[in-house]
DSSP file (Angstrom, degrees, kcal/mol; ACC not computed):
  #  RESIDUE AA STRUCTURE BP1 BP2  ACC     N-H-->O    O-->H-N    N-H-->O    O-->H-N    TCO  KAPPA ALPHA  PHI   PSI    X-CA   Y-CA   Z-CA
    1    1 A M              0   0    0      0, 0.0    81,-0.2     0, 0.0   144,-0.0   0.000 360.0 360.0 360.0 131.0   30.6    2.3   11.2
    2    2 A E        -     0   0    0     79,-0.1     2,-0.3     1,-0.1     0, 0.0  -0.308 360.0-114.3 -71.2 160.2   29.0    5.4   12.7
    3    3 A S        -     0   0    0     78,-0.1     2,-0.4    79,-0.0    78,-0.3  -0.763  31.7-170.0 -96.3 142.5   27.3    5.4   16.0
    4    4 A L  E     -A   80   0A   0     76,-2.8    76,-3.2    -2,-0.3     2,-0.5  -0.992  14.3-177.1-136.7 128.6   23.6    5.9   16.4
    5    5 A K  E     +A   79   0A   0     -2,-0.4     2,-0.4    74,-0.2    74,-0.2  -0.954  14.4 177.0-126.9 117.9   21.2    6.5   19.2
    6    6 A L  E     -A   78   0A   0     72,-3.5    72,-2.6    -2,-0.5     2,-0.4  -0.923  18.4-151.4-126.1 142.9   17.5    6.9   18.6
    7    7 A H  E     -A   77   0A   0     -2,-0.4    70,-0.2    70,-0.2    -2,-0.0  -0.884  36.4 -99.6-110.0 145.8   14.6    7.3   20.8
    8    8 A S        -     0   0    0     68,-2.7   127,-0.2    -2,-0.4     2,-0.1  -0.087  41.5-101.7 -65.3 158.9   11.2    6.0   19.8
    9    9 A A        -     0   0    0    125,-2.6    -1,-0.1     2,-0.2    67,-0.1  -0.473  17.4-131.9 -79.0 147.8    8.6    8.4   18.3
   10   10 A H  S    S+     0   0    0     -2,-0.1     2,-0.5    65,-0.1    -1,-0.1   0.733  94.8  70.3 -73.7 -22.4    5.7    9.6   20.5
   11   11 A Y  S    S-     0   0    0    123,-0.1    -2,-0.2     3,-0.0    -1,-0.0  -0.883  74.4-154.7-100.4 120.3    3.2    8.7   17.7
   12   12 A K    >   -     0   0    0     -2,-0.5     3,-2.0    -4,-0.1     4,-0.4  -0.887  23.2-120.2 -93.7 122.4    2.8    4.9   17.1
   13   13 A P  T 3  S+     0   0    0      0, 0.0   120,-0.0     0, 0.0    -1,-0.0  -0.360  97.2  21.6 -56.9 131.3    1.6    4.1   13.6
   14   14 A G  T 3> S+     0   0    0     -2,-0.1     4,-2.0   102,-0.0     5,-0.2   0.274  90.0 105.7  93.5 -11.7   -1.7    2.2   13.8
   15   15 A A  H <> S+     0   0    0     -3,-2.0     4,-2.1     1,-0.2     5,-0.1   0.808  79.0  50.7 -71.8 -29.6   -2.7    3.4   17.1
   16   16 A L  H  > S+     0   0    0     -4,-0.4     4,-2.3     2,-0.2    -1,-0.2   0.835 111.4  50.3 -74.6 -32.0   -5.3    5.8   15.8
   17   17 A V  H  > S+     0   0    0      2,-0.2     4,-2.0     1,-0.2     5,-0.2   0.927 112.7  45.5 -66.5 -43.0   -6.8    3.0   13.6
   18   18 A L  H  X S+     0   0    0     -4,-2.0     4,-2.5     2,-0.2    -2,-0.2   0.890 110.7  54.6 -72.2 -36.7   -7.0    0.6   16.6
   19   19 A G  H  X S+     0   0    0     -4,-2.1     4,-2.7     1,-0.2     5,-0.2   0.966 109.3  48.7 -62.4 -48.2   -8.5    3.5   18.8
   20   20 A V  H  X S+     0   0    0     -4,-2.3     4,-1.9     1,-0.2    -2,-0.2   0.844 111.3  47.4 -55.5 -35.9  -11.2    4.0   16.2
   21   21 A F  H  X S+     0   0    0     -4,-2.0     4,-2.2     2,-0.2    -1,-0.2   0.848 112.6  49.8 -76.5 -33.4  -12.1    0.4   16.0
   22   22 A L  H  X S+     0   0    0     -4,-2.5     4,-2.5    -5,-0.2    -2,-0.2   0.930 111.2  50.2 -65.7 -40.4  -12.1    0.1   19.8
   23   23 A F  H  X S+     0   0    0     -4,-2.7     4,-2.0     1,-0.2    -2,-0.2   0.919 110.4  48.7 -63.7 -42.7  -14.4    3.1   20.0
   24   24 A G  H  X S+     0   0    0     -4,-1.9     4,-2.3     2,-0.2    -1,-0.2   0.867 110.0  53.5 -66.6 -35.2  -16.7    1.6   17.4
   25   25 A A  H  X S+     0   0    0     -4,-2.2     4,-2.3     1,-0.2    -1,-0.2   0.920 109.2  48.3 -58.5 -46.2  -16.7   -1.7   19.4
   26   26 A W  H  X S+     0   0    0     -4,-2.5     4,-2.1     1,-0.2    -2,-0.2   0.856 107.7  54.7 -68.6 -29.1  -17.8    0.1   22.5
   27   27 A F  H  X S+     0   0    0     -4,-2.0     4,-2.7     2,-0.2    -2,-0.2   0.941 108.8  48.7 -63.7 -45.2  -20.5    1.9   20.6
   28   28 A F  H  X S+     0   0    0     -4,-2.3     4,-3.1     2,-0.2    -2,-0.2   0.883 107.8  53.7 -55.4 -39.6  -21.9   -1.5   19.5
   29   29 A V  H  X S+     0   0    0     -4,-2.3     4,-2.4     2,-0.2    -1,-0.2   0.958 110.8  46.5 -61.5 -47.7  -21.8   -2.8   23.0
   30   30 A L  H  X S+     0   0    0     -4,-2.1     4,-2.5     1,-0.2    -2,-0.2   0.913 113.4  50.2 -59.7 -43.2  -23.9    0.3   24.2
   31   31 A T  H  X S+     0   0    0     -4,-2.7     4,-2.3     1,-0.2    -1,-0.2   0.943 109.5  50.0 -66.8 -40.6  -26.3   -0.2   21.2
   32   32 A W  H  X S+     0   0    0     -4,-3.1     4,-2.3     1,-0.2    -1,-0.2   0.908 112.8  47.5 -62.0 -40.3  -26.7   -3.9   22.0
   33   33 A L  H  X S+     0   0    0     -4,-2.4     4,-1.8     2,-0.2    -1,-0.2   0.898 112.9  47.6 -63.1 -40.7  -27.5   -3.0   25.7
   34   34 A A  H  X S+     0   0    0     -4,-2.5     4,-1.4     2,-0.2    -2,-0.2   0.854 110.9  52.9 -69.1 -35.7  -29.9   -0.3   24.7
   35   35 A T  H  X S+     0   0    0     -4,-2.3     4,-2.2     2,-0.2    -2,-0.2   0.871 108.9  49.4 -63.1 -47.7  -31.6   -2.8   22.3
   36   36 A A  H  X S+     0   0    0     -4,-2.3     4,-0.8     1,-0.2    -2,-0.2   0.832 107.7  53.4 -69.2 -28.6  -31.9   -5.3   25.0
   37   37 A Y  H  < S+     0   0    0     -4,-1.8    -1,-0.2     1,-0.2    -2,-0.2   0.851 111.6  46.2 -67.5 -36.0  -33.4   -2.8   27.3
   38   38 A W  H  < S+     0   0    0     -4,-1.4     4,-0.3     1,-0.2    -2,-0.2   0.775 116.0  42.3 -75.9 -32.3  -36.0   -1.9   24.7
   39   39 A I  H >X S+     0   0    0     -4,-2.2     4,-2.9     1,-0.2     3,-0.5   0.538  87.6  94.0 -97.4  -3.3  -37.1   -5.4   23.7
   40   40 A Y  T 3< S+     0   0    0     -4,-0.8    -1,-0.2     1,-0.2    -2,-0.1   0.855  79.8  56.6 -55.3 -42.3  -37.1   -6.8   27.3
   41   41 A P  T 34 S+     0   0    0      0, 0.0    -1,-0.2     0, 0.0    -2,-0.1   0.881 122.1  26.5 -54.7 -39.4  -40.9   -6.2   27.8
   42   42 A K  T <4 S+     0   0    0     -3,-0.5    -2,-0.2    -4,-0.3    -3,-0.1   0.833 137.4  23.8 -98.4 -27.9  -41.8   -8.3   24.6
   43   43 A E     X  +     0   0    0     -4,-2.9     4,-2.0     1,-0.1    -1,-0.2  -0.647  61.2 163.9-140.4  76.5  -38.8  -10.7   24.4
   44   44 A P  H  > S+     0   0    0      0, 0.0     4,-1.9     0, 0.0     5,-0.2   0.881  78.6  56.6 -58.5 -39.1  -37.1  -11.2   27.9
   45   45 A G  H  > S+     0   0    0      1,-0.2     4,-2.1     2,-0.2     5,-0.1   0.939 111.0  40.5 -55.6 -53.9  -35.3  -14.3   26.7
   46   46 A W  H  > S+     0   0    0      1,-0.2     4,-2.2     2,-0.2    -1,-0.2   0.832 113.2  55.9 -68.9 -33.2  -33.6  -12.6   23.7
   47   47 A A  H  X S+     0   0    0     -4,-2.0     4,-1.7    -8,-0.2    -1,-0.2   0.833 108.6  47.1 -70.9 -27.0  -32.9   -9.5   25.8
   48   48 A T  H  X S+     0   0    0     -4,-1.9     4,-2.4     2,-0.2    -2,-0.2   0.889 111.3  50.4 -75.2 -39.1  -31.0  -11.6   28.4
   49   49 A I  H  X S+     0   0    0     -4,-2.1     4,-2.5     2,-0.2    -2,-0.2   0.900 110.9  49.9 -69.0 -37.7  -29.1  -13.5   25.8
   50   50 A L  H  X S+     0   0    0     -4,-2.2     4,-2.8     1,-0.2     5,-0.2   0.931 110.7  50.5 -68.1 -42.6  -28.1   -9.9   24.2
   51   51 A V  H  X S+     0   0    0     -4,-1.7     4,-2.4     2,-0.2    -2,-0.2   0.909 111.3  47.3 -62.6 -42.2  -27.0   -8.7   27.6
   52   52 A F  H  X S+     0   0    0     -4,-2.4     4,-2.6     2,-0.2    -2,-0.2   0.960 114.1  46.7 -60.5 -50.2  -24.8  -11.8   28.2
   53   53 A A  H  X S+     0   0    0     -4,-2.5     4,-1.9     1,-0.2    -2,-0.2   0.895 114.1  47.6 -58.1 -44.6  -23.2  -11.5   24.8
   54   54 A A  H  X S+     0   0    0     -4,-2.8     4,-1.6     2,-0.2    -1,-0.2   0.866 113.5  49.8 -60.8 -39.0  -22.6   -7.7   25.3
   55   55 A S  H  X S+     0   0    0     -4,-2.4     4,-1.8    -5,-0.2    -2,-0.2   0.904 110.3  48.1 -69.2 -43.0  -21.2   -8.4   28.7
   56   56 A A  H  X S+     0   0    0     -4,-2.6     4,-1.5     1,-0.2    -2,-0.2   0.909 113.8  47.9 -59.6 -43.1  -18.9  -11.1   27.4
   57   57 A Y  H  X S+     0   0    0     -4,-1.9     4,-2.0     1,-0.2    -1,-0.2   0.776 105.6  58.8 -68.8 -32.7  -17.7   -8.9   24.6
   58   58 A S  H  X S+     0   0    0     -4,-1.6     4,-2.0     2,-0.2    -1,-0.2   0.830 103.4  52.1 -68.8 -36.6  -17.2   -6.0   27.0
   59   59 A V  H  X S+     0   0    0     -4,-1.8     4,-1.6     2,-0.2    -2,-0.2   0.909 110.1  49.3 -62.1 -42.2  -14.7   -8.1   29.1
   60   60 A Y  H  X S+     0   0    0     -4,-1.5     4,-2.6     1,-0.2    -2,-0.2   0.910 111.6  48.4 -60.1 -45.3  -12.8   -8.8   26.0
   61   61 A L  H  X S+     0   0    0     -4,-2.0     4,-2.5     1,-0.2     5,-0.2   0.795 106.4  56.6 -63.8 -36.6  -12.8   -5.1   25.0
   62   62 A I  H  X S+     0   0    0     -4,-2.0     4,-2.1     2,-0.2    -1,-0.2   0.904 110.7  44.9 -64.7 -38.9  -11.6   -4.1   28.5
   63   63 A F  H  X S+     0   0    0     -4,-1.6     4,-2.9     2,-0.2    -2,-0.2   0.972 115.8  45.6 -73.3 -50.6   -8.6   -6.3   28.1
   64   64 A E  H  X S+     0   0    0     -4,-2.6     4,-2.4     1,-0.2     5,-0.2   0.906 112.2  52.0 -59.0 -40.3   -7.9   -5.2   24.6
   65   65 A S  H  X S+     0   0    0     -4,-2.5     4,-2.6     2,-0.2     5,-0.2   0.951 111.4  48.2 -56.4 -51.2   -8.4   -1.5   25.6
   66   66 A G  H  X S+     0   0    0     -4,-2.1     4,-3.5    -5,-0.2     5,-0.2   0.940 109.5  51.2 -60.6 -46.6   -5.9   -2.0   28.4
   67   67 A N  H  X S+     0   0    0     -4,-2.9     4,-2.6     1,-0.2    -1,-0.2   0.867 110.4  50.3 -65.6 -31.1   -3.3   -3.7   26.2
   68   68 A L  H  X S+     0   0    0     -4,-2.4     4,-1.9    -5,-0.2    -1,-0.2   0.969 112.5  44.8 -65.8 -48.8   -3.5   -0.8   23.7
   69   69 A I  H  X S+     0   0    0     -4,-2.6     4,-0.8     1,-0.2    -2,-0.2   0.903 114.8  50.1 -61.6 -41.7   -3.0    1.8   26.3
   70   70 A Y  H >< S+     0   0    0     -4,-3.5     3,-0.8    -5,-0.2     4,-0.4   0.927 111.2  48.0 -68.7 -41.1   -0.2   -0.2   28.0
   71   71 A S  H >< S+     0   0    0     -4,-2.6     3,-0.9     1,-0.2    -1,-0.2   0.810 105.1  58.8 -67.6 -24.1    1.7   -0.7   24.7
   72   72 A L  H 3< S+     0   0    0     -4,-1.9    -1,-0.2     1,-0.2    -2,-0.2   0.712 101.5  58.4 -75.9 -15.4    1.4    2.9   23.7
   73   73 A R  T << S+     0   0    0     -3,-0.8    -1,-0.2    -4,-0.8    19,-0.2   0.599  79.9 105.5 -86.9  -7.4    3.3    3.7   26.8
   74   74 A N    <   -     0   0    0     -3,-0.9     2,-0.4    -4,-0.4    17,-0.2  -0.402  55.1-157.9 -70.6 143.2    6.2    1.8   26.1
   75   75 A K  E     - B   0  90A   0     15,-2.3    15,-3.3    -2,-0.1     2,-0.3  -0.971   2.4-155.3-125.5 140.2    9.3    3.7   25.0
   76   76 A F  E     - B   0  89A   0     -2,-0.4   -68,-2.7    13,-0.2     2,-0.4  -0.857  10.7-171.8-117.0 145.3   12.3    2.4   23.0
   77   77 A V  E     -AB   7  88A   0     11,-1.6    11,-3.2    -2,-0.3     2,-0.5  -0.976  12.0-166.9-136.2 120.7   15.9    3.6   22.9
   78   78 A L  E     -AB   6  87A   0    -72,-2.6   -72,-3.5    -2,-0.4     2,-0.4  -0.952   2.5-171.0-114.9 129.3   18.1    1.8   20.2
   79   79 A T  E     +AB   5  86A   0      7,-2.9     7,-2.8    -2,-0.5     2,-0.5  -0.979   5.5 179.6-116.6 124.0   21.8    2.2   20.2
   80   80 A I  E     +AB   4  85A   0    -76,-3.2   -76,-2.8    -2,-0.4     2,-0.2  -0.979  14.3 155.0-127.3 121.1   24.0    1.0   17.3
   81   81 A N        -     0   0    0      3,-2.4   -79,-0.1    -2,-0.5   -78,-0.1  -0.617  60.8 -82.7-127.0-167.4   27.8    1.5   17.6
   82   82 A K  S    S+     0   0    0     -2,-0.2     3,-0.1   -81,-0.2   -80,-0.1   0.637 124.9  36.6 -80.8  -9.5   30.7   -0.3   16.0
   83   83 A N  S    S+     0   0    0      1,-0.3    19,-2.7    19,-0.1    20,-0.5   0.788 120.6   2.8-104.0 -36.4   30.7   -3.1   18.7
   84   84 A E  E     - C   0 101A   0     17,-0.3    -3,-2.4    18,-0.1     2,-0.4  -0.946  50.7-128.2-152.6 165.7   27.1   -3.8   19.5
   85   85 A V  E     -BC  80 100A   0     15,-2.3    15,-2.7    -2,-0.3     2,-0.4  -0.981  32.8-172.5-116.8 130.8   23.3   -3.2   19.0
   86   86 A T  E     -BC  79  99A   0     -7,-2.8    -7,-2.9    -2,-0.4     2,-0.5  -0.991   9.6-167.0-130.2 132.7   21.4   -2.4   22.2
   87   87 A L  E     -BC  78  98A   0     11,-3.3    11,-2.4    -2,-0.4     2,-0.5  -0.986   2.9-166.3-119.5 123.1   17.7   -2.0   22.6
   88   88 A Q  E     -BC  77  97A   0    -11,-3.2   -11,-1.6    -2,-0.5     2,-0.6  -0.932   1.9-164.7-110.5 130.5   16.3   -0.6   25.7
   89   89 A V  E     -BC  76  96A   0      7,-3.5     7,-3.0    -2,-0.5     2,-0.8  -0.940   3.6-161.4-115.3 117.0   12.5   -0.9   26.5
   90   90 A D  E     +BC  75  95A   0    -15,-3.3   -15,-2.3    -2,-0.6     5,-0.2  -0.867  12.6 175.5 -98.9 112.2   11.0    1.3   29.1
   91   91 A K  E >   - C   0  94A   0      3,-3.1     3,-0.5    -2,-0.8   -17,-0.1  -0.211  53.8 -98.0-107.6  42.1    7.7   -0.3   30.2
   92   92 A G  T 3  S+     0   0    0      1,-0.2    -1,-0.1   -19,-0.2   -22,-0.0  -0.684 111.5  22.1  85.9-100.4    6.9    2.2   33.0
   93   93 A P  T 3  S+     0   0    0      0, 0.0     2,-0.4     0, 0.0    -1,-0.2   0.796 127.5  47.9 -74.6 -25.7    8.0    0.6   36.3
   94   94 A A  E <   -C   91   0A   0     -3,-0.5    -3,-3.1     2,-0.0     2,-0.5  -0.885  65.3-158.2-118.8 142.9   10.4   -1.8   34.7
   95   95 A V  E     -C   90   0A   0     -2,-0.4     2,-0.3    -5,-0.2    -5,-0.2  -0.970  11.4-164.3-124.7 123.5   13.2   -1.2   32.0
   96   96 A Y  E     -C   89   0A   0     -7,-3.0    -7,-3.5    -2,-0.5     2,-0.4  -0.791   2.6-167.4-105.4 146.6   14.6   -4.0   29.9
   97   97 A E  E     +C   88   0A   0     -2,-0.3     2,-0.4    -9,-0.2    -9,-0.2  -0.995   7.0 178.2-135.0 134.0   17.7   -4.0   27.9
   98   98 A R  E     +C   87   0A   0    -11,-2.4   -11,-3.3    -2,-0.4     2,-0.3  -0.965   6.9 177.9-128.3 144.0   18.9   -6.4   25.3
   99   99 A S  E     -C   86   0A   0     -2,-0.4   -13,-0.2   -13,-0.3    -2,-0.0  -0.995  11.0-167.3-146.9 154.7   22.1   -6.3   23.3
  100  100 A M  E     -C   85   0A   0    -15,-2.7   -15,-2.3    -2,-0.3     5,-0.1  -0.985  30.8-111.2-146.7 132.2   24.0   -8.3   20.6
  101  101 A P  E >   -C   84   0A   0      0, 0.0     3,-0.9     0, 0.0   -17,-0.3  -0.276  22.4-133.0 -56.4 143.2   27.4   -8.0   19.4
  102  102 A I  G >  S+     0   0    0    -19,-2.7     3,-1.6     1,-0.2   -18,-0.1   0.891 104.5  56.5 -64.3 -42.3   27.7   -6.7   15.8
  103  103 A D  G 3  S+     0   0    0    -20,-0.5    -1,-0.2     1,-0.3   -19,-0.1   0.502 102.2  58.3 -79.4  -0.6   30.2   -9.4   14.8
  104  104 A C  G <  S+     0   0    0     -3,-0.9     2,-0.5    19,-0.1    20,-0.4   0.444  77.2 106.8 -96.6   0.8   27.8  -12.1   15.9
  105  105 A I    <   +     0   0    0     -3,-1.6    18,-0.2    -4,-0.2     3,-0.1  -0.682  36.9 168.5 -84.6 122.9   24.9  -11.1   13.6
  106  106 A N        +     0   0    0     16,-2.6    46,-2.3    -2,-0.5     2,-0.3   0.827  64.3  16.4 -99.0 -46.2   24.7  -13.7   10.8
  107  107 A T  E     -De 122 152B   0     15,-1.9    15,-2.9    44,-0.2     2,-0.5  -0.953  57.4-154.0-130.2 151.1   21.3  -12.7    9.2
  108  108 A I  E     -De 121 153B   0     44,-3.2    46,-2.7    -2,-0.3     2,-0.5  -0.959  14.3-160.0-128.8 113.0   19.1   -9.6    9.3
  109  109 A E  E     -De 120 154B   0     11,-2.9    11,-2.7    -2,-0.5     2,-0.5  -0.824   4.8-154.8 -98.5 128.1   15.5  -10.4    8.6
  110  110 A I  E     -De 119 155B   0     44,-3.0    46,-3.3    -2,-0.5     2,-0.6  -0.896   7.6-170.4 -96.8 121.2   13.4   -7.4    7.5
  111  111 A Y  E     -De 118 156B   0      7,-2.9     7,-1.7    -2,-0.5     2,-0.9  -0.960   8.5-162.0-113.0 110.7    9.6   -7.6    8.1
  112  112 A R        +     0   0    0     44,-0.9     2,-0.4    -2,-0.6     5,-0.1  -0.803  28.3 145.7-103.7  94.6    7.9   -4.7    6.4
  113  113 A Y     >  -     0   0    0     -2,-0.9     4,-1.2     1,-0.1    -2,-0.1  -0.964  51.1-128.0-122.8 142.8    4.4   -4.0    7.7
  114  114 A W  T  4 S+     0   0    0     -2,-0.4    -1,-0.1     1,-0.2    -2,-0.0   0.782 107.8  23.3 -67.7 -22.6    3.3   -0.3    7.8
  115  115 A D  T  4 S+     0   0    0   -101,-0.1    -1,-0.2  -103,-0.0    -3,-0.0   0.566 135.0  30.7-115.8  -9.0    2.3   -0.6   11.4
  116  116 A E  T  4 S+     0   0    0      2,-0.1    -2,-0.2    16,-0.0    16,-0.1   0.044  73.2 154.0-136.7  26.9    4.4   -3.5   12.7
  117  117 A G     <  +     0   0    0     -4,-1.2    16,-1.8    14,-0.1    15,-1.2  -0.322  17.4 168.0 -64.4 142.2    7.6   -3.6   10.8
  118  118 A S  E     -DF 111 131B   0     -7,-1.7    -7,-2.9    13,-0.3     2,-0.4  -0.958  30.8-132.8-149.1 165.3   10.5   -5.1   12.6
  119  119 A L  E     -DF 110 130B   0     11,-2.9    11,-2.9    -2,-0.3     2,-0.6  -0.972  14.5-157.4-118.3 135.5   14.0   -6.4   12.2
  120  120 A V  E     -DF 109 129B   0    -11,-2.7   -11,-2.9    -2,-0.4     2,-0.6  -0.951   5.0-157.3-113.9 119.9   15.2   -9.6   13.5
  121  121 A L  E     -DF 108 128B   0      7,-3.0     7,-2.6    -2,-0.6     2,-0.4  -0.852  13.5-166.5 -94.0 123.3   18.9  -10.0   14.1
  122  122 A R  E     +DF 107 127B   0    -15,-2.9   -16,-2.6    -2,-0.6   -15,-1.9  -0.940  13.8 165.8-117.6 133.2   20.0  -13.7   14.1
  123  123 A G        -     0   0    0      3,-2.7   -18,-0.1    -2,-0.4   -19,-0.1  -0.635  52.3 -90.9-124.2-173.5   23.3  -15.1   15.3
  124  124 A K  S    S+     0   0    0    -20,-0.4     3,-0.1    -2,-0.2   -19,-0.1   0.862 122.2  24.3 -72.9 -36.1   24.4  -18.6   16.1
  125  125 A E  S    S+     0   0    0      1,-0.2     2,-0.3   -21,-0.2    -1,-0.2   0.722 127.8   9.6-104.9 -25.1   23.5  -18.5   19.7
  126  126 A R        -     0   0    0    -22,-0.2    -3,-2.7     2,-0.0     2,-0.3  -0.919  53.3-147.6-148.2 172.3   20.8  -15.7   20.0
  127  127 A S  E     -F  122   0B   0     -2,-0.3     2,-0.4    -5,-0.2    -5,-0.2  -0.913   7.1-160.4-137.2 163.6   18.5  -13.4   18.2
  128  128 A M  E     -F  121   0B   0     -7,-2.6    -7,-3.0    -2,-0.3     2,-0.4  -0.945   8.9-146.0-151.5 124.3   17.2  -10.0   18.9
  129  129 A E  E     -F  120   0B   0     -2,-0.4    -9,-0.2    -9,-0.2    -2,-0.0  -0.762   6.9-161.0 -97.0 140.7   14.1   -8.2   17.4
  130  130 A I  E     -F  119   0B   0    -11,-2.9   -11,-2.9    -2,-0.4     2,-0.8  -0.991  18.0-135.3-117.8 126.4   14.1   -4.5   16.8
  131  131 A P  E >   -F  118   0B   0      0, 0.0     3,-0.8     0, 0.0   -13,-0.3  -0.735  21.8-177.3 -87.9 109.5   10.6   -2.9   16.5
  132  132 A L  G >  S+     0   0    0    -15,-1.2     3,-1.6    -2,-0.8   -14,-0.2   0.732  77.6  70.5 -77.7 -21.9   11.1   -0.5   13.4
  133  133 A W  G 3  S+     0   0    0    -16,-1.8    -1,-0.2     1,-0.3   -15,-0.1   0.734  90.9  59.8 -70.5 -15.0    7.5    0.7   13.8
  134  134 A A  G <  S+     0   0    0     -3,-0.8  -125,-2.6   -17,-0.2    -1,-0.3   0.669 108.1  44.7 -80.8 -18.8    8.7    2.5   16.9
  135  135 A F    X>  +     0   0    0     -3,-1.6     3,-1.8  -127,-0.2     4,-0.8  -0.447  69.0 161.9-119.1  60.4   11.2    4.5   14.8
  136  136 A P  T 34 S+     0   0    0      0, 0.0     4,-0.2     0, 0.0     3,-0.1   0.751  75.1  44.2 -63.4 -21.7    9.0    5.5   11.8
  137  137 A H  T 34 S+     0   0    0      1,-0.2     4,-0.1     2,-0.1    -2,-0.0   0.569 118.4  42.9 -96.7  -8.2   11.3    8.4   10.6
  138  138 A D  T <> S+     0   0    0     -3,-1.8     4,-1.8    -6,-0.2     3,-0.4   0.266  74.7 110.7-118.8   9.5   14.6    6.4   11.0
  139  139 A Q  H  X S+     0   0    0     -4,-0.8     4,-2.5     1,-0.2     3,-0.5   0.939  82.0  46.6 -53.3 -52.3   13.8    3.0    9.6
  140  140 A S  H  > S+     0   0    0      1,-0.2     4,-2.4     2,-0.2    -1,-0.2   0.801 110.9  51.4 -64.5 -27.4   16.0    3.3    6.6
  141  141 A R  H  > S+     0   0    0     -3,-0.4     4,-1.7     2,-0.2    -1,-0.2   0.803 110.5  48.8 -74.0 -26.1   18.9    4.7    8.5
  142  142 A I  H  X S+     0   0    0     -4,-1.8     4,-2.1    -3,-0.5    -2,-0.2   0.952 114.0  46.2 -69.5 -51.7   18.7    1.8   10.9
  143  143 A V  H  X S+     0   0    0     -4,-2.5     4,-1.8     1,-0.2     3,-0.3   0.948 113.6  50.2 -54.2 -54.5   18.5   -0.8    8.0
  144  144 A R  H  < S+     0   0    0     -4,-2.4     4,-0.4     1,-0.2    -1,-0.2   0.835 112.1  46.1 -58.4 -38.4   21.4    1.0    6.2
  145  145 A L  H >< S+     0   0    0     -4,-1.7     3,-0.6     1,-0.2    -1,-0.2   0.835 112.9  49.2 -73.1 -30.2   23.6    1.0    9.2
  146  146 A L  H >< S+     0   0    0     -4,-2.1     3,-1.5    -3,-0.3     5,-0.3   0.764  99.5  66.8 -73.2 -27.5   23.0   -2.6   10.1
  147  147 A Q  G >< S+     0   0    0     -4,-1.8     3,-0.8     1,-0.3     4,-0.3   0.675  88.4  67.6 -66.3 -18.7   23.7   -3.6    6.6
  148  148 A Q  G <  S+     0   0    0     -3,-0.6    -1,-0.3    -4,-0.4    -2,-0.1   0.358  77.7  84.9 -81.0  -1.5   27.3   -2.6    7.1
  149  149 A A  G <  S-     0   0    0     -3,-1.5    -1,-0.2     2,-0.1    -2,-0.1   0.390 103.6-118.3 -84.1   2.9   27.7   -5.5    9.6
  150  150 A D    <   +     0   0    0     -3,-0.8     2,-0.3     1,-0.2    -2,-0.1   0.884  68.5 135.9  59.6  38.8   28.4   -7.9    6.7
  151  151 A A        -     0   0    0     -4,-0.3     2,-0.3    -5,-0.3   -44,-0.2  -0.822  63.0 -96.9-115.8 158.7   25.4  -10.1    7.4
  152  152 A E  E     -e  107   0B   0    -46,-2.3   -44,-3.2    -2,-0.3     2,-0.6  -0.550  35.2-142.4 -77.8 133.8   23.0  -11.5    4.9
  153  153 A V  E     -e  108   0B   0     -2,-0.3     2,-0.5   -46,-0.2   -44,-0.2  -0.870  16.6-173.1-103.8 124.9   19.9   -9.5    4.6
  154  154 A I  E     -e  109   0B   0    -46,-2.7   -44,-3.0    -2,-0.6     2,-0.7  -0.966  10.8-154.9-115.8 121.9   16.5  -11.3    4.1
  155  155 A S  E     -e  110   0B   0     -2,-0.5   -44,-0.2   -46,-0.2   -46,-0.1  -0.893  11.5-157.7 -97.0 116.0   13.4   -9.3    3.3
  156  156 A V  E      e  111   0B   0    -46,-3.3   -44,-0.9    -2,-0.7    -2,-0.0  -0.807 360.0 360.0 -94.3 129.1   10.3  -11.1    4.4
  157  157 A P              0   0    0      0, 0.0    -1,-0.1     0, 0.0   -46,-0.1   0.532 360.0 360.0 -78.5 360.0    7.1  -10.2    2.7
């Protein structure tokens, strides 16, 4: 089995789509606030309800925008050699590493989604998830190399 060391791509699939949806959501919040401002002289009750709804939605959007920015900063390093599979996740101030011996892998589950595809390596005592979406140009190479581990491959729709 050949050795492989991959670094995650700088571009994350689906990030642009999420960014567009978040931008649109922030546009609607501003539209609701502007509408509340204009209808306040005639309908102060409805304007107040609109401001509260827009404010609550803004809090949700702040958290979602923060989660998107935080997840886009994560960097992954996947190393596959003849003995083990290692995934290193760099989350800024903290770096996490997870490894699994090749001979302990019983099944390889492949989840194929265009923006969130992943592999789940399952053994008797532990499992490990590899985010395929982080390696968009090397997905087939990763799967081919792990299929040499004599494990059952299950493709989950």
